[in-house]
C-alpha positions as CSV (number, residue, x, y, z in Angstrom):
1,M,-66.4,-154.7,88.7
2,T,-69.3,-155.9,86.5
3,I,-69.1,-156.0,82.6
4,L,-71.9,-153.2,82.6
5,N,-69.6,-151.0,84.4
6,I,-66.7,-151.7,82.3
7,V,-68.8,-151.0,79.0
8,R,-70.2,-147.6,80.8
9,I,-66.4,-146.1,81.5
10,K,-65.3,-147.0,78.1
11,K,-68.8,-145.4,76.6
12,E,-67.8,-142.2,78.9
13,K,-64.1,-142.0,77.6
14,V,-65.5,-142.7,73.9
15,M,-67.8,-139.6,74.5
16,R,-65.1,-137.3,75.9
17,L,-62.8,-137.9,73.3
18,M,-65.6,-137.1,70.9
19,L,-66.1,-134.1,72.6
20,H,-62.4,-132.9,72.6
21,I,-62.4,-133.6,68.9
22,L,-65.3,-131.6,68.2
23,M,-64.1,-128.6,70.2
24,M,-60.6,-129.0,68.3
25,C,-62.9,-128.5,65.2
26,V,-64.6,-125.6,66.2
27,F,-61.5,-124.2,67.4
28,T,-60.1,-124.7,63.7
29,I,-63.2,-123.4,62.1
30,V,-63.0,-120.1,64.5
31,F,-59.4,-119.9,63.9
32,F,-59.6,-120.3,59.8
33,S,-62.5,-117.8,59.5
34,N,-61.0,-115.1,61.3
35,S,-57.8,-115.3,59.0
36,F,-60.3,-115.4,56.0
37,A,-59.8,-113.1,53.1
38,E,-61.7,-112.8,50.0
39,V,-60.1,-111.6,47.3
40,I,-62.3,-109.4,45.1
41,L,-59.8,-108.0,42.7
42,Y,-56.4,-108.7,41.9
43,E,-54.2,-107.0,39.2
44,N,-50.5,-106.9,38.9
45,F,-51.0,-106.0,34.9
46,E,-49.0,-108.8,33.6
47,S,-51.7,-110.0,31.0
48,S,-51.8,-107.5,27.9
49,E,-55.6,-108.5,28.1
50,N,-57.4,-106.6,30.8
51,E,-60.1,-104.0,31.1
52,W,-58.3,-101.0,32.5
53,Q,-58.8,-97.9,30.7
54,T,-57.4,-94.3,30.5
55,D,-58.1,-91.3,28.8
56,D,-54.8,-90.6,27.7
57,D,-52.7,-93.2,26.4
58,N,-50.0,-90.5,25.9
59,V,-50.0,-90.6,29.9
60,W,-51.1,-93.8,31.6
61,Q,-49.5,-96.7,29.7
62,L,-49.1,-100.6,30.9
63,G,-46.3,-102.7,30.1
64,E,-42.4,-103.0,30.7
65,V,-40.4,-100.0,32.2
66,K,-37.5,-98.6,30.3
67,Y,-34.8,-96.1,31.0
68,V,-36.9,-94.3,33.5
69,G,-38.8,-94.7,36.5
70,P,-38.1,-97.3,39.5
71,P,-34.7,-98.6,40.4
72,K,-33.2,-101.1,37.9
73,A,-36.4,-100.3,35.7
74,E,-38.2,-103.3,37.3
75,C,-41.9,-103.1,38.5
76,Y,-43.0,-104.5,42.1
77,E,-43.9,-107.9,40.6
78,G,-43.3,-109.3,37.3
79,K,-42.4,-107.5,34.4
80,R,-45.2,-105.3,33.6
81,C,-47.0,-102.4,35.5
82,A,-49.1,-99.2,35.3
83,G,-46.8,-95.9,34.8
84,T,-47.4,-92.2,33.5
85,V,-45.3,-93.2,30.0
86,L,-43.0,-96.1,30.4
87,C,-40.1,-95.0,28.7
88,D,-39.8,-91.1,29.2
89,N,-40.8,-88.6,31.6
90,F,-44.5,-87.6,31.4
91,P,-45.4,-84.5,29.3
92,S,-45.5,-81.1,30.8
93,G,-49.1,-79.8,31.4
94,S,-50.3,-83.3,31.5
95,E,-53.6,-84.7,32.9
96,A,-54.9,-88.3,33.0
97,L,-56.7,-90.8,34.7
98,L,-56.1,-94.5,34.9
99,I,-59.4,-96.4,35.2
100,S,-60.0,-99.8,36.6
101,P,-62.8,-102.3,35.4
102,I,-66.2,-102.2,36.8
103,I,-66.2,-103.9,40.4
104,D,-68.7,-105.2,42.6
105,L,-68.5,-104.7,46.1
106,P,-69.6,-107.7,48.3
107,P,-71.7,-106.6,51.7
108,V,-69.9,-106.9,54.9
109,E,-71.0,-108.2,58.1
110,D,-69.9,-107.6,61.6
111,R,-66.0,-107.0,61.8
112,E,-65.6,-107.3,58.0
113,E,-63.8,-104.7,55.9
114,I,-63.2,-104.0,52.6
115,H,-59.8,-102.9,51.6
116,L,-58.1,-101.3,48.4
117,S,-54.3,-102.0,48.4
118,F,-51.3,-101.1,46.2
119,Y,-48.0,-100.8,45.4
120,Q,-46.5,-97.4,44.4
121,W,-43.2,-95.6,43.0
122,F,-43.3,-92.0,41.9
123,D,-40.6,-89.3,41.2
124,H,-43.4,-86.5,40.7
125,T,-43.7,-82.5,40.2
126,G,-47.3,-82.7,40.1
127,D,-50.2,-84.2,41.7
128,G,-51.7,-87.9,42.0
129,N,-54.5,-89.2,44.1
130,V,-56.7,-92.1,44.2
131,Q,-60.4,-91.7,43.3
132,I,-63.5,-93.9,43.3
133,Q,-66.8,-93.5,41.3
134,E,-69.9,-95.4,42.1
135,Y,-72.6,-96.1,40.0
136,N,-76.2,-94.9,40.3
137,Q,-78.4,-97.9,39.9
138,A,-81.8,-95.8,39.8
139,T,-80.5,-93.4,37.1
140,G,-78.4,-95.8,35.1
141,E,-75.5,-93.1,35.5
142,W,-72.1,-92.9,37.1
143,L,-71.8,-90.5,39.9
144,E,-69.0,-87.9,40.2
145,W,-65.5,-89.1,41.0
146,Q,-64.6,-89.3,44.7
147,L,-61.4,-88.6,46.6
148,L,-60.0,-91.7,48.7
149,E,-56.7,-90.1,49.2
150,N,-53.7,-88.1,48.2
151,C,-50.9,-90.3,47.1
152,I,-48.2,-88.3,45.6
153,I,-46.2,-85.2,47.5
154,N,-45.4,-82.6,45.0
155,S,-41.8,-82.6,44.0
156,Y,-40.8,-85.6,46.3
157,H,-39.8,-89.2,44.9
158,T,-39.9,-92.7,46.7
159,I,-36.7,-94.6,47.2
160,K,-38.4,-97.7,46.4
161,W,-41.9,-99.1,45.9
162,T,-44.0,-98.6,48.5
163,Y,-47.0,-100.0,49.8
164,N,-50.6,-97.9,50.2
165,N,-53.7,-99.1,51.9
166,I,-57.3,-97.6,52.1
167,D,-60.2,-98.7,53.7
168,I,-63.2,-98.6,51.3
169,T,-65.9,-100.3,53.6
170,E,-68.5,-97.6,53.0
171,F,-68.8,-98.6,49.5
172,S,-69.9,-102.3,50.2
173,T,-72.7,-103.5,48.0
174,K,-72.0,-101.0,45.9
175,E,-71.0,-101.0,41.9
176,I,-67.8,-99.1,41.6
177,R,-64.7,-97.8,39.8
178,I,-61.1,-97.1,41.2
179,G,-59.1,-94.3,39.4
180,F,-55.8,-92.9,39.7
181,Y,-55.3,-89.3,38.6
182,H,-52.3,-87.6,37.3
183,K,-51.5,-83.9,37.1
184,H,-49.2,-81.7,36.3
185,E,-49.2,-78.0,35.9
186,S,-46.8,-76.8,33.2
187,R,-43.8,-75.0,34.8
188,W,-42.0,-71.8,33.6
189,D,-38.6,-73.9,33.9
190,G,-40.6,-76.6,32.2
191,K,-39.3,-79.5,34.5
192,V,-41.0,-82.6,34.5
193,S,-40.0,-85.9,36.2
194,P,-40.3,-89.7,35.5
195,G,-43.9,-89.6,37.0
196,W,-46.1,-92.2,39.0
197,Y,-46.1,-95.9,38.6
198,I,-48.7,-98.4,40.1
199,D,-48.4,-102.2,40.5
200,K,-50.2,-105.1,42.6
201,V,-53.8,-103.8,42.7
202,Q,-56.0,-105.2,45.4
203,I,-59.4,-105.0,46.6
204,V,-60.0,-107.6,49.7
205,K,-62.9,-108.4,52.0
206,K,-61.4,-109.7,55.2
207,I,-61.4,-109.2,59.3
208,P,-58.4,-107.2,59.9
209,Q,-55.5,-108.8,62.5
210,L,-53.3,-106.9,64.8
211,I,-51.0,-109.8,65.2
212,S,-48.0,-109.8,62.4
213,S,-44.3,-111.4,62.2
214,F,-44.0,-108.9,59.0
215,E,-42.6,-112.1,57.4
216,T,-45.6,-112.3,54.8
217,D,-45.5,-108.6,53.6
218,W,-47.4,-105.8,55.1
219,E,-51.1,-107.7,55.5
220,D,-53.1,-105.4,57.9
221,W,-50.5,-102.5,58.5
222,Q,-50.1,-99.5,56.8
223,P,-47.5,-96.6,56.6
224,D,-48.6,-92.9,56.1
225,G,-45.7,-92.1,54.0
226,A,-42.2,-93.4,52.4
227,I,-40.4,-93.6,55.7
228,W,-41.6,-96.4,57.5
229,D,-40.7,-99.9,55.4
230,I,-40.7,-103.4,55.8
231,G,-38.1,-106.0,54.9
232,E,-34.4,-107.1,56.0
233,P,-32.1,-104.3,57.7
234,L,-29.3,-103.5,55.9
235,E,-26.1,-101.6,56.8
236,V,-27.6,-99.4,59.6
237,G,-29.7,-100.3,62.5
238,P,-29.2,-103.7,63.8
239,A,-27.1,-104.6,60.8
240,A,-24.6,-101.9,62.2
241,N,-23.9,-104.0,65.0
242,N,-23.1,-106.9,63.2
243,E,-26.7,-108.6,63.6
244,Y,-27.9,-108.9,60.3
245,S,-31.3,-110.2,61.6
246,C,-34.6,-108.9,63.2
247,H,-35.5,-109.9,66.5
248,S,-37.3,-113.1,65.0
249,G,-37.5,-114.1,61.3
250,N,-35.9,-112.4,58.5
251,K,-38.2,-109.3,58.2
252,C,-39.1,-106.3,60.4
253,W,-40.2,-102.7,60.4
254,G,-37.8,-99.9,60.0
255,T,-37.2,-96.3,59.3
256,V,-35.8,-96.8,56.0
257,L,-33.9,-100.3,56.3
258,F,-30.9,-99.5,54.3
259,D,-30.0,-95.8,55.3
260,N,-30.4,-93.2,57.8
């Protein structure tokens, strides 16, 4: 074998190695681009300095839960959250809107979507829904509030904090505000309740992923009520047979993880 042939063979091996490295880089870029998420808004209400507003300070309040509300008087994340009166039941016949700061939604491409998500707990004898308001650049005025989703079932309560996820892709490139609307009609018996609590509000642009191990929260899955839950099964289900684990990992989905 001549020196020229040896050089040629080594050159071909180097080229194949470089091509292999290049393909690995392309795969890595594609993988991470599909998993990419742009956080547009993140609010856990831990800071007392934020731009959230309300049209009635006697109803919607930001701070620590006291006496009534979620189990153990705890917010979903940290010590502070938003609630309809943090230390007592909400007033009878009350009506109030909790309004987010102004948010500029970015454009989307291909399979990208924009989602609003939040955690909620409620024990409510009234109504509650999420609304969105769009700013009209041409007139310089805010349009009417639009209903996104009814979140509260009258005279119902959640056992624990539950997750909500709403697709708001249709409002991409718009300037918007999010509103959490509470309303209670005065009852003949004067009955009121602890109300509605909100925490960990996010708006994210991403490409939704189907595959999930459920180890890192809800990800792109969405329950339509308070029955489906994610976490570790306790007492019933797999736990009833002394199998204190999911099929893989520590978390899975279940129809109430600690009861029937």
